Phi, psi and omega in degrees: 000138179291148184208162173218179190296339183272348181290137174286160175282311181170169181289151173287167188300316182298319179294321178298317179297317179293320177300315179297317179299314180297325179290325175296319180293323177298318179296319179296324178294324178298319179293319179297316180294321181295331179267003178078018179277156182283140178236138178285100186297321182293318179291323181295319180294320178297318179292324177296321179293319180295317179299317179298324177295316180293315182297328177296339179265000181299149180240192186303317185293320176298315181292323178300317178300317176298315182293323180292321178297318179293329181290323188253038175213166178095173186295319181295322177298320179297322175293318179301322185292345180272349184288155171055046180083002178097140179287124177280330181156179179218157171232134183235128176242135178260128179244137182229129172227172179227132181238145181300326185277313188247005175073215184288133176241111181243125180212172184237147167251127182234133176252119176255125182248122181246164185279349180227159176291145179206145179284154179297321182296318179296316179295321182295323181285343183246271185297322181298313181293321180289324177296317181293324178301315180291321177302312182296316181295325177293317178299318183294329177294337179254015174087011178248182179206178177210157183273131177297326184275323188237005183279349181205156184210118180246130180227153176273132185266135173254119182285338181068221185278343185277168176264183183298322181295319179301318183294317182298318179298319180293319179299314180296320179296319182292313186288324183262018181290357176296353177291347180266137180297329184260018183296146177282150175219161183260087175086011182197178180264137174285162178306320181289331173291323173299316180296318178301315178296317179297317183290326181282327189244340188054026179291138189300316180298316180296319178297318182296317180295320179296315181298322179295318177297317184299318182287318185284333183270347182301127177082359179264149174255129179280332179244116179234162186231155169291151185233193178069222181281000173241047183283098186288332179296319179294317178303321181283355181080019181262354178077176181291139179289128179291145176282168179299321180295320178293321178296318181293328184274348186290122183241022178284105181046053185291340183249017179264135180232144168254124178257125181269137175291163179297322178298317179295315180298320179296319180295319178297319180296319181299328183258011180054044186252357179308316181292329177297316179296320177300319178298315180299317181296321180293320184281320192238003176075189183296326180299318179293322178295319177300313183295321179298313180297314184297321181296342181250008180067029180257136187268159177203164172238157184228143179203155174266123187244128174294151183301330184277348181277160175250135179304140178282161179292152178303144179293163183290332185225000000 
């Protein structure tokens, strides 16, 4: 999506919740009016004014979410999902950077999995073009736009020797690598680089940009999956994604940590195995991670850490 330096990143979490509530009330009023029920016109007018005010403050991330929903719904999308043996599901990752010239850059990486092999050219000429068309029209409804030439790029993915779960873990690691202060970015600063600048310089602009990221990103998920009968996580063997409430309530060994020695970490890096270990830990927990490390003769230490403590740096040996 096209953007410039004046575009906001997005609404804060409370504003998003209020917007959603007001939109639900608007829908309820529509049902009431259709059934001839009485509606409080004064309250309805006040809520419409408030909703318009909130929508006027929406930013790139809000519009992106709206455009993606419009892209993956409707009759044309249902036809798209039947192509090439049927859509098995999708995974969508949101990446955000900030540039001095053009401000916030918010875009998506999407993995589409179909039941049959298909060439990139064939997919681009069919489902790719139609998806971009819906994407563009949705952006335009919100006052944004996208480039026909540079607004989208479709490629065929080769999984290589790994399975589908391995690819998803690598995809998530790549897209969310902005948690590192030294992470690479394509033409902009990652959020953690913004935080590093703010912490190092206390420069007003850097502080404001970090606070804007902090407010707009709260409660949002950067990696999301198709659900229902196209539940891609289940197909990949990763199981159902836990809700925020389930994650918060999970008390299975919440304070146990495995600390990898520098030698172990170096060995993992040499064999490109960090994501493999993360997959094992996600599927089988700490017990599985211990067994995986032990089977390869890799060492670790274990300790129970209080929530207020910070993990220590890996030992030298």
